[in-house]
PDBQT receptor file of N, H, CA, C and O in Angstrom, charges set to zero:
ATOM      1  N   UNK A   1       0.850  -1.168   0.000  1.00  0.00    +0.000 N 
ATOM      2  CA  UNK A   1       0.000   0.000   0.000  1.00  0.00    +0.000 C 
ATOM      3  C   UNK A   1       0.901   1.239   0.000  1.00  0.00    +0.000 C 
ATOM      4  O   UNK A   1       1.823   1.331   0.811  1.00  0.00    +0.000 OA
ATOM      5  N   UNK A   2       0.647   2.172  -0.886  1.00  0.00    +0.000 N 
ATOM      6  H   UNK A   2      -0.102   2.097  -1.544  1.00  0.00    +0.000 HD
ATOM      7  CA  UNK A   2       1.477   3.365  -0.943  1.00  0.00    +0.000 C 
ATOM      8  C   UNK A   2       1.004   4.414   0.064  1.00  0.00    +0.000 C 
ATOM      9  O   UNK A   2      -0.036   4.258   0.705  1.00  0.00    +0.000 OA
ATOM     10  N   UNK A   3       1.792   5.485   0.188  1.00  0.00    +0.000 N 
ATOM     11  H   UNK A   3       2.637   5.611  -0.333  1.00  0.00    +0.000 HD
ATOM     12  CA  UNK A   3       1.491   6.501   1.198  1.00  0.00    +0.000 C 
ATOM     13  C   UNK A   3       0.206   7.263   0.904  1.00  0.00    +0.000 C 
ATOM     14  O   UNK A   3      -0.494   7.678   1.827  1.00  0.00    +0.000 OA
ATOM     15  N   UNK A   4      -0.106   7.449  -0.366  1.00  0.00    +0.000 N 
ATOM     16  H   UNK A   4       0.463   7.111  -1.116  1.00  0.00    +0.000 HD
ATOM     17  CA  UNK A   4      -1.310   8.197  -0.722  1.00  0.00    +0.000 C 
ATOM     18  C   UNK A   4      -2.566   7.471  -0.246  1.00  0.00    +0.000 C 
ATOM     19  O   UNK A   4      -3.481   8.101   0.283  1.00  0.00    +0.000 OA
ATOM     20  N   UNK A   5      -2.615   6.171  -0.428  1.00  0.00    +0.000 N 
ATOM     21  H   UNK A   5      -1.871   5.659  -0.858  1.00  0.00    +0.000 HD
ATOM     22  CA  UNK A   5      -3.793   5.419   0.016  1.00  0.00    +0.000 C 
ATOM     23  C   UNK A   5      -3.873   5.362   1.542  1.00  0.00    +0.000 C 
ATOM     24  O   UNK A   5      -4.969   5.367   2.102  1.00  0.00    +0.000 OA
ATOM     25  N   UNK A   6      -2.730   5.307   2.216  1.00  0.00    +0.000 N 
ATOM     26  H   UNK A   6      -1.840   5.302   1.761  1.00  0.00    +0.000 HD
ATOM     27  CA  UNK A   6      -2.745   5.342   3.680  1.00  0.00    +0.000 C 
ATOM     28  C   UNK A   6      -3.270   6.676   4.189  1.00  0.00    +0.000 C 
ATOM     29  O   UNK A   6      -4.013   6.726   5.170  1.00  0.00    +0.000 OA
ATOM     30  N   UNK A   7      -2.879   7.760   3.514  1.00  0.00    +0.000 N 
ATOM     31  H   UNK A   7      -2.276   7.719   2.718  1.00  0.00    +0.000 HD
ATOM     32  CA  UNK A   7      -3.367   9.077   3.915  1.00  0.00    +0.000 C 
ATOM     33  C   UNK A   7      -4.872   9.207   3.687  1.00  0.00    +0.000 C 
ATOM     34  O   UNK A   7      -5.569   9.822   4.494  1.00  0.00    +0.000 OA
ATOM     35  N   UNK A   8      -5.368   8.642   2.613  1.00  0.00    +0.000 N 
ATOM     36  H   UNK A   8      -4.802   8.142   1.958  1.00  0.00    +0.000 HD
ATOM     37  CA  UNK A   8      -6.811   8.698   2.345  1.00  0.00    +0.000 C 
ATOM     38  C   UNK A   8      -7.589   7.912   3.396  1.00  0.00    +0.000 C 
ATOM     39  O   UNK A   8      -8.637   8.362   3.858  1.00  0.00    +0.000 OA
ATOM     40  N   UNK A   9      -7.082   6.744   3.774  1.00  0.00    +0.000 N 
ATOM     41  H   UNK A   9      -6.230   6.378   3.399  1.00  0.00    +0.000 HD
ATOM     42  CA  UNK A   9      -7.737   5.941   4.811  1.00  0.00    +0.000 C 
ATOM     43  C   UNK A   9      -7.714   6.675   6.149  1.00  0.00    +0.000 C 
ATOM     44  O   UNK A   9      -8.711   6.669   6.872  1.00  0.00    +0.000 OA
ATOM     45  N   UNK A  10      -6.595   7.305   6.485  1.00  0.00    +0.000 N 
ATOM     46  H   UNK A  10      -5.786   7.310   5.898  1.00  0.00    +0.000 HD
ATOM     47  CA  UNK A  10      -6.498   8.069   7.732  1.00  0.00    +0.000 C 
ATOM     48  C   UNK A  10      -7.421   9.279   7.710  1.00  0.00    +0.000 C 
ATOM     49  O   UNK A  10      -8.003   9.639   8.733  1.00  0.00    +0.000 OA
ATOM     50  N   UNK A  11      -7.553   9.904   6.550  1.00  0.00    +0.000 N 
ATOM     51  H   UNK A  11      -7.080   9.611   5.719  1.00  0.00    +0.000 HD
ATOM     52  CA  UNK A  11      -8.448  11.051   6.403  1.00  0.00    +0.000 C 
ATOM     53  C   UNK A  11      -9.897  10.650   6.642  1.00  0.00    +0.000 C 
ATOM     54  O   UNK A  11     -10.628  11.349   7.344  1.00  0.00    +0.000 OA
ATOM     55  N   UNK A  12     -10.310   9.545   6.069  1.00  0.00    +0.000 N 
ATOM     56  H   UNK A  12      -9.717   8.977   5.498  1.00  0.00    +0.000 HD
ATOM     57  CA  UNK A  12     -11.679   9.053   6.254  1.00  0.00    +0.000 C 
ATOM     58  C   UNK A  12     -11.912   8.639   7.711  1.00  0.00    +0.000 C 
ATOM     59  O   UNK A  12     -12.973   8.914   8.271  1.00  0.00    +0.000 OA
ATOM     60  N   UNK A  13     -10.932   7.986   8.319  1.00  0.00    +0.000 N 
ATOM     61  H   UNK A  13     -10.070   7.763   7.864  1.00  0.00    +0.000 HD
ATOM     62  CA  UNK A  13     -11.066   7.585   9.723  1.00  0.00    +0.000 C 
ATOM     63  C   UNK A  13     -11.197   8.779  10.651  1.00  0.00    +0.000 C 
ATOM     64  O   UNK A  13     -12.015   8.766  11.571  1.00  0.00    +0.000 OA
ATOM     65  N   UNK A  14     -10.396   9.808  10.418  1.00  0.00    +0.000 N 
ATOM     66  H   UNK A  14      -9.731   9.818   9.671  1.00  0.00    +0.000 HD
ATOM     67  CA  UNK A  14     -10.484  11.022  11.236  1.00  0.00    +0.000 C 
ATOM     68  C   UNK A  14     -11.816  11.724  11.047  1.00  0.00    +0.000 C 
ATOM     69  O   UNK A  14     -12.379  12.273  11.994  1.00  0.00    +0.000 OA
ATOM     70  N   UNK A  15     -12.317  11.703   9.820  1.00  0.00    +0.000 N 
ATOM     71  H   UNK A  15     -11.859  11.257   9.051  1.00  0.00    +0.000 HD
ATOM     72  CA  UNK A  15     -13.626  12.309   9.557  1.00  0.00    +0.000 C 
ATOM     73  C   UNK A  15     -14.727  11.564  10.312  1.00  0.00    +0.000 C 
ATOM     74  O   UNK A  15     -15.628  12.194  10.864  1.00  0.00    +0.000 OA
ATOM     75  N   UNK A  16     -14.665  10.233  10.342  1.00  0.00    +0.000 N 
ATOM     76  H   UNK A  16     -13.933   9.720   9.894  1.00  0.00    +0.000 HD
ATOM     77  CA  UNK A  16     -15.660   9.453  11.084  1.00  0.00    +0.000 C 
ATOM     78  C   UNK A  16     -15.591   9.741  12.582  1.00  0.00    +0.000 C 
ATOM     79  O   UNK A  16     -16.627   9.864  13.235  1.00  0.00    +0.000 OA
ATOM     80  N   UNK A  17     -14.389   9.849  13.130  1.00  0.00    +0.000 N 
ATOM     81  H   UNK A  17     -13.547   9.750  12.600  1.00  0.00    +0.000 HD
ATOM     82  CA  UNK A  17     -14.240  10.158  14.555  1.00  0.00    +0.000 C 
ATOM     83  C   UNK A  17     -14.816  11.538  14.861  1.00  0.00    +0.000 C 
ATOM     84  O   UNK A  17     -15.506  11.719  15.865  1.00  0.00    +0.000 OA
ATOM     85  N   UNK A  18     -14.532  12.507  13.999  1.00  0.00    +0.000 N 
ATOM     86  H   UNK A  18     -13.971  12.361  13.184  1.00  0.00    +0.000 HD
ATOM     87  CA  UNK A  18     -15.064  13.858  14.169  1.00  0.00    +0.000 C 
ATOM     88  C   UNK A  18     -16.590  13.859  14.115  1.00  0.00    +0.000 C 
ATOM     89  O   UNK A  18     -17.244  14.470  14.960  1.00  0.00    +0.000 OA
ATOM     90  N   UNK A  19     -17.155  13.175  13.123  1.00  0.00    +0.000 N 
ATOM     91  H   UNK A  19     -16.625  12.678  12.437  1.00  0.00    +0.000 HD
ATOM     92  CA  UNK A  19     -18.611  13.149  12.985  1.00  0.00    +0.000 C 
ATOM     93  C   UNK A  19     -19.277  12.415  14.144  1.00  0.00    +0.000 C 
ATOM     94  O   UNK A  19     -20.360  12.804  14.580  1.00  0.00    +0.000 OA
ATOM     95  N   UNK A  20     -18.636  11.353  14.649  1.00  0.00    +0.000 N 
ATOM     96  H   UNK A  20     -17.756  11.038  14.294  1.00  0.00    +0.000 HD
ATOM     97  CA  UNK A  20     -19.185  10.641  15.798  1.00  0.00    +0.000 C 
ATOM     98  C   UNK A  20     -19.207  11.542  17.033  1.00  0.00    +0.000 C 
ATOM     99  O   UNK A  20     -20.180  11.539  17.788  1.00  0.00    +0.000 OA
ATOM    100  N   UNK A  21     -18.139  12.310  17.239  1.00  0.00    +0.000 N 
ATOM    101  H   UNK A  21     -17.349  12.312  16.626  1.00  0.00    +0.000 HD
ATOM    102  CA  UNK A  21     -18.101  13.235  18.373  1.00  0.00    +0.000 C 
ATOM    103  C   UNK A  21     -19.161  14.308  18.269  1.00  0.00    +0.000 C 
ATOM    104  O   UNK A  21     -19.808  14.638  19.264  1.00  0.00    +0.000 OA
ATOM    105  N   UNK A  22     -19.352  14.863  17.072  1.00  0.00    +0.000 N 
ATOM    106  H   UNK A  22     -18.826  14.595  16.264  1.00  0.00    +0.000 HD
ATOM    107  CA  UNK A  22     -20.382  15.878  16.867  1.00  0.00    +0.000 C 
ATOM    108  C   UNK A  22     -21.774  15.284  17.061  1.00  0.00    +0.000 C 
ATOM    109  O   UNK A  22     -22.647  15.915  17.656  1.00  0.00    +0.000 OA
ATOM    110  N   UNK A  23     -21.977  14.064  16.554  1.00  0.00    +0.000 N 
ATOM    111  H   UNK A  23     -21.268  13.551  16.070  1.00  0.00    +0.000 HD
ATOM    112  CA  UNK A  23     -23.267  13.392  16.719  1.00  0.00    +0.000 C 
ATOM    113  C   UNK A  23     -23.586  13.195  18.201  1.00  0.00    +0.000 C 
ATOM    114  O   UNK A  23     -24.711  13.443  18.635  1.00  0.00    +0.000 OA
ATOM    115  N   UNK A  24     -22.602  12.752  18.968  1.00  0.00    +0.000 N 
ATOM    116  H   UNK A  24     -21.689  12.551  18.615  1.00  0.00    +0.000 HD
ATOM    117  CA  UNK A  24     -22.833  12.530  20.394  1.00  0.00    +0.000 C 
ATOM    118  C   UNK A  24     -23.093  13.841  21.130  1.00  0.00    +0.000 C 
ATOM    119  O   UNK A  24     -23.869  13.869  22.085  1.00  0.00    +0.000 OA
ATOM    120  N   UNK A  25     -22.458  14.919  20.700  1.00  0.00    +0.000 N 
ATOM    121  H   UNK A  25     -21.828  14.896  19.924  1.00  0.00    +0.000 HD
ATOM    122  CA  UNK A  25     -22.714  16.217  21.326  1.00  0.00    +0.000 C 
ATOM    123  C   UNK A  25     -24.132  16.704  21.049  1.00  0.00    +0.000 C 
ATOM    124  O   UNK A  25     -24.768  17.297  21.920  1.00  0.00    +0.000 OA
ATOM    125  N   UNK A  26     -24.624  16.459  19.854  1.00  0.00    +0.000 N 
ATOM    126  H   UNK A  26     -24.107  15.977  19.146  1.00  0.00    +0.000 HD
ATOM    127  CA  UNK A  26     -25.953  16.934  19.475  1.00  0.00    +0.000 C 
ATOM    128  C   UNK A  26     -27.042  16.086  20.114  1.00  0.00    +0.000 C 
ATOM    129  O   UNK A  26     -28.048  16.618  20.583  1.00  0.00    +0.000 OA
ATOM    130  N   UNK A  27     -26.847  14.763  20.136  1.00  0.00    +0.000 N 
ATOM    131  H   UNK A  27     -26.030  14.332  19.755  1.00  0.00    +0.000 HD
ATOM    132  CA  UNK A  27     -27.892  13.857  20.589  1.00  0.00    +0.000 C 
ATOM    133  C   UNK A  27     -27.944  13.730  22.108  1.00  0.00    +0.000 C 
ATOM    134  O   UNK A  27     -29.028  13.637  22.684  1.00  0.00    +0.000 OA
ATOM    135  N   UNK A  28     -26.798  13.724  22.755  1.00  0.00    +0.000 N 
ATOM    136  H   UNK A  28     -25.917  13.799  22.288  1.00  0.00    +0.000 HD
ATOM    137  CA  UNK A  28     -26.751  13.433  24.183  1.00  0.00    +0.000 C 
ATOM    138  C   UNK A  28     -27.308  14.587  25.005  1.00  0.00    +0.000 C 
ATOM    139  O   UNK A  28     -27.008  15.753  24.750  1.00  0.00    +0.000 OA
ATOM    140  N   UNK A  29     -28.126  14.239  26.001  1.00  0.00    +0.000 N 
ATOM    141  H   UNK A  29     -28.370  13.291  26.208  1.00  0.00    +0.000 HD
ATOM    142  CA  UNK A  29     -28.642  15.227  26.944  1.00  0.00    +0.000 C 
ATOM    143  C   UNK A  29     -27.635  15.370  28.075  1.00  0.00    +0.000 C 
ATOM    144  O   UNK A  29     -27.351  14.398  28.774  1.00  0.00    +0.000 OA
ATOM    145  N   UNK A  30     -27.097  16.558  28.264  1.00  0.00    +0.000 N 
ATOM    146  H   UNK A  30     -27.328  17.348  27.696  1.00  0.00    +0.000 HD
ATOM    147  CA  UNK A  30     -26.031  16.707  29.265  1.00  0.00    +0.000 C 
ATOM    148  C   UNK A  30     -26.579  16.719  30.701  1.00  0.00    +0.000 C 
ATOM    149  O   UNK A  30     -27.266  17.653  31.114  1.00  0.00    +0.000 OA
ATOM    150  N   UNK A  31     -26.259  15.672  31.433  1.00  0.00    +0.000 N 
ATOM    151  H   UNK A  31     -25.701  14.913  31.098  1.00  0.00    +0.000 HD
ATOM    152  CA  UNK A  31     -26.615  15.638  32.843  1.00  0.00    +0.000 C 
ATOM    153  C   UNK A  31     -25.561  16.374  33.655  1.00  0.00    +0.000 C 
ATOM    154  O   UNK A  31     -25.880  17.162  34.546  1.00  0.00    +0.000 OA
ATOM    155  N   UNK A  32     -24.324  16.111  33.340  1.00  0.00    +0.000 N 
ATOM    156  H   UNK A  32     -24.065  15.472  32.616  1.00  0.00    +0.000 HD
ATOM    157  CA  UNK A  32     -23.202  16.820  33.964  1.00  0.00    +0.000 C 
ATOM    158  C   UNK A  32     -22.180  17.118  32.876  1.00  0.00    +0.000 C 
ATOM    159  O   UNK A  32     -22.290  16.637  31.748  1.00  0.00    +0.000 OA
ATOM    160  N   UNK A  33     -21.195  17.912  33.232  1.00  0.00    +0.000 N 
ATOM    161  H   UNK A  33     -21.105  18.303  34.149  1.00  0.00    +0.000 HD
ATOM    162  CA  UNK A  33     -20.150  18.241  32.275  1.00  0.00    +0.000 C 
ATOM    163  C   UNK A  33     -19.279  17.016  31.988  1.00  0.00    +0.000 C 
ATOM    164  O   UNK A  33     -18.671  16.921  30.922  1.00  0.00    +0.000 OA
ATOM    165  N   UNK A  34     -19.219  16.079  32.937  1.00  0.00    +0.000 N 
ATOM    166  H   UNK A  34     -19.713  16.155  33.803  1.00  0.00    +0.000 HD
ATOM    167  CA  UNK A  34     -18.404  14.882  32.741  1.00  0.00    +0.000 C 
ATOM    168  C   UNK A  34     -18.930  14.003  31.617  1.00  0.00    +0.000 C 
ATOM    169  O   UNK A  34     -18.152  13.296  30.976  1.00  0.00    +0.000 OA
ATOM    170  N   UNK A  35     -20.225  14.033  31.367  1.00  0.00    +0.000 N 
ATOM    171  H   UNK A  35     -20.857  14.608  31.888  1.00  0.00    +0.000 HD
ATOM    172  CA  UNK A  35     -20.776  13.213  30.290  1.00  0.00    +0.000 C 
ATOM    173  C   UNK A  35     -20.487  13.798  28.915  1.00  0.00    +0.000 C 
ATOM    174  O   UNK A  35     -20.659  13.110  27.908  1.00  0.00    +0.000 OA
ATOM    175  N   UNK A  36     -20.056  15.042  28.852  1.00  0.00    +0.000 N 
ATOM    176  H   UNK A  36     -19.916  15.600  29.670  1.00  0.00    +0.000 HD
ATOM    177  CA  UNK A  36     -19.746  15.681  27.574  1.00  0.00    +0.000 C 
ATOM    178  C   UNK A  36     -18.264  15.675  27.228  1.00  0.00    +0.000 C 
ATOM    179  O   UNK A  36     -17.888  16.079  26.128  1.00  0.00    +0.000 OA
ATOM    180  N   UNK A  37     -17.419  15.227  28.144  1.00  0.00    +0.000 N 
ATOM    181  H   UNK A  37     -17.724  14.900  29.038  1.00  0.00    +0.000 HD
ATOM    182  CA  UNK A  37     -15.976  15.291  27.903  1.00  0.00    +0.000 C 
ATOM    183  C   UNK A  37     -15.561  14.381  26.758  1.00  0.00    +0.000 C 
ATOM    184  O   UNK A  37     -14.792  14.804  25.895  1.00  0.00    +0.000 OA
ATOM    185  N   UNK A  38     -16.038  13.164  26.723  1.00  0.00    +0.000 N 
ATOM    186  H   UNK A  38     -16.663  12.820  27.424  1.00  0.00    +0.000 HD
ATOM    187  CA  UNK A  38     -15.635  12.210  25.692  1.00  0.00    +0.000 C 
ATOM    188  C   UNK A  38     -16.065  12.652  24.300  1.00  0.00    +0.000 C 
ATOM    189  O   UNK A  38     -15.241  12.603  23.387  1.00  0.00    +0.000 OA
ATOM    190  N   UNK A  39     -17.319  13.085  24.081  1.00  0.00    +0.000 N 
ATOM    191  H   UNK A  39     -17.988  13.124  24.823  1.00  0.00    +0.000 HD
ATOM    192  CA  UNK A  39     -17.666  13.571  22.736  1.00  0.00    +0.000 C 
ATOM    193  C   UNK A  39     -16.866  14.796  22.307  1.00  0.00    +0.000 C 
ATOM    194  O   UNK A  39     -16.552  14.946  21.126  1.00  0.00    +0.000 OA
ATOM    195  N   UNK A  40     -16.534  15.667  23.247  1.00  0.00    +0.000 N 
ATOM    196  H   UNK A  40     -16.789  15.545  24.206  1.00  0.00    +0.000 HD
ATOM    197  CA  UNK A  40     -15.713  16.834  22.912  1.00  0.00    +0.000 C 
ATOM    198  C   UNK A  40     -14.320  16.399  22.493  1.00  0.00    +0.000 C 
ATOM    199  O   UNK A  40     -13.765  16.930  21.531  1.00  0.00    +0.000 OA
ATOM    200  N   UNK A  41     -13.752  15.437  23.207  1.00  0.00    +0.000 N 
ATOM    201  H   UNK A  41     -14.202  15.005  23.989  1.00  0.00    +0.000 HD
ATOM    202  CA  UNK A  41     -12.422  14.932  22.855  1.00  0.00    +0.000 C 
ATOM    203  C   UNK A  41     -12.448  14.277  21.477  1.00  0.00    +0.000 C 
ATOM    204  O   UNK A  41     -11.540  14.491  20.674  1.00  0.00    +0.000 OA
ATOM    205  N   UNK A  42     -13.482  13.481  21.195  1.00  0.00    +0.000 N 
ATOM    206  H   UNK A  42     -14.220  13.308  21.848  1.00  0.00    +0.000 HD
ATOM    207  CA  UNK A  42     -13.603  12.867  19.873  1.00  0.00    +0.000 C 
ATOM    208  C   UNK A  42     -13.710  13.924  18.777  1.00  0.00    +0.000 C 
ATOM    209  O   UNK A  42     -13.059  13.810  17.739  1.00  0.00    +0.000 OA
ATOM    210  N   UNK A  43     -14.520  14.942  19.001  1.00  0.00    +0.000 N 
ATOM    211  H   UNK A  43     -15.048  15.035  19.845  1.00  0.00    +0.000 HD
ATOM    212  CA  UNK A  43     -14.710  15.973  17.983  1.00  0.00    +0.000 C 
ATOM    213  C   UNK A  43     -13.420  16.758  17.734  1.00  0.00    +0.000 C 
ATOM    214  O   UNK A  43     -13.061  17.021  16.586  1.00  0.00    +0.000 OA
ATOM    215  N   UNK A  44     -12.739  17.124  18.790  1.00  0.00    +0.000 N 
ATOM    216  H   UNK A  44     -13.031  16.910  19.722  1.00  0.00    +0.000 HD
ATOM    217  CA  UNK A  44     -11.510  17.923  18.634  1.00  0.00    +0.000 C 
ATOM    218  C   UNK A  44     -10.402  17.113  17.989  1.00  0.00    +0.000 C 
ATOM    219  O   UNK A  44      -9.763  17.578  17.046  1.00  0.00    +0.000 OA
ATOM    220  N   UNK A  45     -10.165  15.905  18.488  1.00  0.00    +0.000 N 
ATOM    221  H   UNK A  45     -10.685  15.527  19.255  1.00  0.00    +0.000 HD
ATOM    222  CA  UNK A  45      -9.075  15.105  17.921  1.00  0.00    +0.000 C 
ATOM    223  C   UNK A  45      -9.384  14.655  16.496  1.00  0.00    +0.000 C 
ATOM    224  O   UNK A  45      -8.484  14.564  15.661  1.00  0.00    +0.000 OA
ATOM    225  N   UNK A  46     -10.650  14.374  16.220  1.00  0.00    +0.000 N 
ATOM    226  H   UNK A  46     -11.381  14.447  16.898  1.00  0.00    +0.000 HD
ATOM    227  CA  UNK A  46     -11.023  14.016  14.858  1.00  0.00    +0.000 C 
ATOM    228  C   UNK A  46     -10.818  15.168  13.895  1.00  0.00    +0.000 C 
ATOM    229  O   UNK A  46     -10.360  14.966  12.771  1.00  0.00    +0.000 OA
ATOM    230  N   UNK A  47     -11.155  16.375  14.327  1.00  0.00    +0.000 N 
ATOM    231  H   UNK A  47     -11.527  16.539  15.240  1.00  0.00    +0.000 HD
ATOM    232  CA  UNK A  47     -10.960  17.553  13.485  1.00  0.00    +0.000 C 
ATOM    233  C   UNK A  47      -9.472  17.823  13.253  1.00  0.00    +0.000 C 
ATOM    234  O   UNK A  47      -9.064  18.123  12.131  1.00  0.00    +0.000 OA
ATOM    235  N   UNK A  48      -8.670  17.720  14.298  1.00  0.00    +0.000 N 
ATOM    236  H   UNK A  48      -9.001  17.477  15.210  1.00  0.00    +0.000 HD
ATOM    237  CA  UNK A  48      -7.225  17.928  14.156  1.00  0.00    +0.000 C 
ATOM    238  C   UNK A  48      -6.628  16.894  13.214  1.00  0.00    +0.000 C 
ATOM    239  O   UNK A  48      -5.816  17.235  12.353  1.00  0.00    +0.000 OA
ATOM    240  N   UNK A  49      -7.018  15.645  13.367  1.00  0.00    +0.000 N 
ATOM    241  H   UNK A  49      -7.677  15.368  14.067  1.00  0.00    +0.000 HD
ATOM    242  CA  UNK A  49      -6.520  14.592  12.493  1.00  0.00    +0.000 C 
ATOM    243  C   UNK A  49      -6.956  14.783  11.056  1.00  0.00    +0.000 C 
ATOM    244  O   UNK A  49      -6.185  14.532  10.130  1.00  0.00    +0.000 OA
ATOM    245  N   UNK A  50      -8.193  15.227  10.863  1.00  0.00    +0.000 N 
ATOM    246  H   UNK A  50      -8.820  15.431  11.615  1.00  0.00    +0.000 HD
ATOM    247  CA  UNK A  50      -8.700  15.467   9.508  1.00  0.00    +0.000 C 
ATOM    248  C   UNK A  50      -7.910  16.571   8.828  1.00  0.00    +0.000 C 
ATOM    249  O   UNK A  50      -7.508  16.425   7.674  1.00  0.00    +0.000 OA
ATOM    250  N   UNK A  51      -7.684  17.663   9.524  1.00  0.00    +0.000 N 
ATOM    251  H   UNK A  51      -8.010  17.782  10.462  1.00  0.00    +0.000 HD
ATOM    252  CA  UNK A  51      -6.946  18.790   8.940  1.00  0.00    +0.000 C 
ATOM    253  C   UNK A  51      -5.497  18.399   8.667  1.00  0.00    +0.000 C 
ATOM    254  O   UNK A  51      -4.956  18.734   7.613  1.00  0.00    +0.000 OA
ATOM    255  N   UNK A  52      -4.869  17.701   9.593  1.00  0.00    +0.000 N 
ATOM    256  H   UNK A  52      -5.308  17.429  10.449  1.00  0.00    +0.000 HD
ATOM    257  CA  UNK A  52      -3.469  17.305   9.403  1.00  0.00    +0.000 C 
ATOM    258  C   UNK A  52      -3.320  16.347   8.223  1.00  0.00    +0.000 C 
ATOM    259  O   UNK A  52      -2.400  16.492   7.417  1.00  0.00    +0.000 OA
ATOM    260  N   UNK A  53      -4.207  15.383   8.121  1.00  0.00    +0.000 N 
ATOM    261  H   UNK A  53      -4.954  15.265   8.775  1.00  0.00    +0.000 HD
ATOM    262  CA  UNK A  53      -4.136  14.444   6.999  1.00  0.00    +0.000 C 
ATOM    263  C   UNK A  53      -4.466  15.113   5.672  1.00  0.00    +0.000 C 
ATOM    264  O   UNK A  53      -3.910  14.746   4.636  1.00  0.00    +0.000 OA
ATOM    265  N   UNK A  54      -5.362  16.088   5.695  1.00  0.00    +0.000 N 
ATOM    266  H   UNK A  54      -5.814  16.386   6.536  1.00  0.00    +0.000 HD
ATOM    267  CA  UNK A  54      -5.683  16.827   4.477  1.00  0.00    +0.000 C 
ATOM    268  C   UNK A  54      -4.486  17.635   4.001  1.00  0.00    +0.000 C 
ATOM    269  O   UNK A  54      -4.216  17.691   2.801  1.00  0.00    +0.000 OA
ATOM    270  N   UNK A  55      -3.777  18.252   4.914  1.00  0.00    +0.000 N 
ATOM    271  H   UNK A  55      -3.997  18.206   5.888  1.00  0.00    +0.000 HD
ATOM    272  CA  UNK A  55      -2.574  19.015   4.547  1.00  0.00    +0.000 C 
ATOM    273  C   UNK A  55      -1.498  18.085   3.991  1.00  0.00    +0.000 C 
ATOM    274  O   UNK A  55      -0.868  18.398   2.981  1.00  0.00    +0.000 OA
ATOM    275  N   UNK A  56      -1.287  16.943   4.648  1.00  0.00    +0.000 N 
ATOM    276  H   UNK A  56      -1.799  16.688   5.468  1.00  0.00    +0.000 HD
ATOM    277  CA  UNK A  56      -0.305  15.976   4.151  1.00  0.00    +0.000 C 
ATOM    278  C   UNK A  56      -0.669  15.454   2.771  1.00  0.00    +0.000 C 
ATOM    279  O   UNK A  56       0.205  15.277   1.922  1.00  0.00    +0.000 OA
ATOM    280  N   UNK A  57      -1.954  15.208   2.542  1.00  0.00    +0.000 N 
ATOM    281  H   UNK A  57      -2.663  15.352   3.232  1.00  0.00    +0.000 HD
ATOM    282  CA  UNK A  57      -2.403  14.707   1.261  1.00  0.00    +0.000 C 
ATOM    283  C   UNK A  57      -2.221  15.769   0.173  1.00  0.00    +0.000 C 
ATOM    284  O   UNK A  57      -1.828  15.442  -0.947  1.00  0.00    +0.000 OA
ATOM    285  N   UNK A  58      -2.497  17.017   0.486  1.00  0.00    +0.000 N 
ATOM    286  H   UNK A  58      -2.816  17.283   1.395  1.00  0.00    +0.000 HD
ATOM    287  CA  UNK A  58      -2.278  18.100  -0.482  1.00  0.00    +0.000 C 
ATOM    288  C   UNK A  58      -0.798  18.196  -0.861  1.00  0.00    +0.000 C 
ATOM    289  O   UNK A  58      -0.462  18.377  -2.031  1.00  0.00    +0.000 OA
ATOM    290  N   UNK A  59       0.081  18.075   0.136  1.00  0.00    +0.000 N 
ATOM    291  H   UNK A  59      -0.193  17.929   1.087  1.00  0.00    +0.000 HD
ATOM    292  CA  UNK A  59       1.519  18.149  -0.134  1.00  0.00    +0.000 C 
ATOM    293  C   UNK A  59       1.983  16.943  -0.944  1.00  0.00    +0.000 C 
ATOM    294  O   UNK A  59       2.881  17.064  -1.777  1.00  0.00    +0.000 OA
ATOM    295  N   UNK A  60       1.386  15.802  -0.710  1.00  0.00    +0.000 N 
ATOM    296  H   UNK A  60       0.657  15.704  -0.033  1.00  0.00    +0.000 HD
ATOM    297  CA  UNK A  60       1.769  14.587  -1.438  1.00  0.00    +0.000 C 
ATOM    298  C   UNK A  60       1.350  14.642  -2.895  1.00  0.00    +0.000 C 
ATOM    299  O   UNK A  60       2.078  14.173  -3.769  1.00  0.00    +0.000 OA
ATOM    300  N   UNK A  61       0.170  15.216  -3.167  1.00  0.00    +0.000 N 
ATOM    301  H   UNK A  61      -0.422  15.596  -2.457  1.00  0.00    +0.000 HD
ATOM    302  CA  UNK A  61      -0.334  15.289  -4.532  1.00  0.00    +0.000 C 
ATOM    303  C   UNK A  61       0.456  16.300  -5.340  1.00  0.00    +0.000 C 
ATOM    304  O   UNK A  61       0.797  16.037  -6.493  1.00  0.00    +0.000 OA
ATOM    305  N   UNK A  62       0.753  17.453  -4.756  1.00  0.00    +0.000 N 
ATOM    306  H   UNK A  62       0.476  17.667  -3.820  1.00  0.00    +0.000 HD
ATOM    307  CA  UNK A  62       1.459  18.485  -5.531  1.00  0.00    +0.000 C 
ATOM    308  C   UNK A  62       2.959  18.368  -5.470  1.00  0.00    +0.000 C 
ATOM    309  O   UNK A  62       3.666  19.173  -6.077  1.00  0.00    +0.000 OA
TER     310      UNK A  62
């Protein structure tokens, strides 16, 4: 498997993690702030991973 396909798979995985975190934030009823920590972490790390992989993929293509 070449690096371009690995970057595409990582990009899709990060996007799924980001969307799952956002979904949990929207759907979950917050009883306490502790119940919102995990979806926030998923959303933030998924977004960071998506942006980083997108930048790497742009550099790889050009």
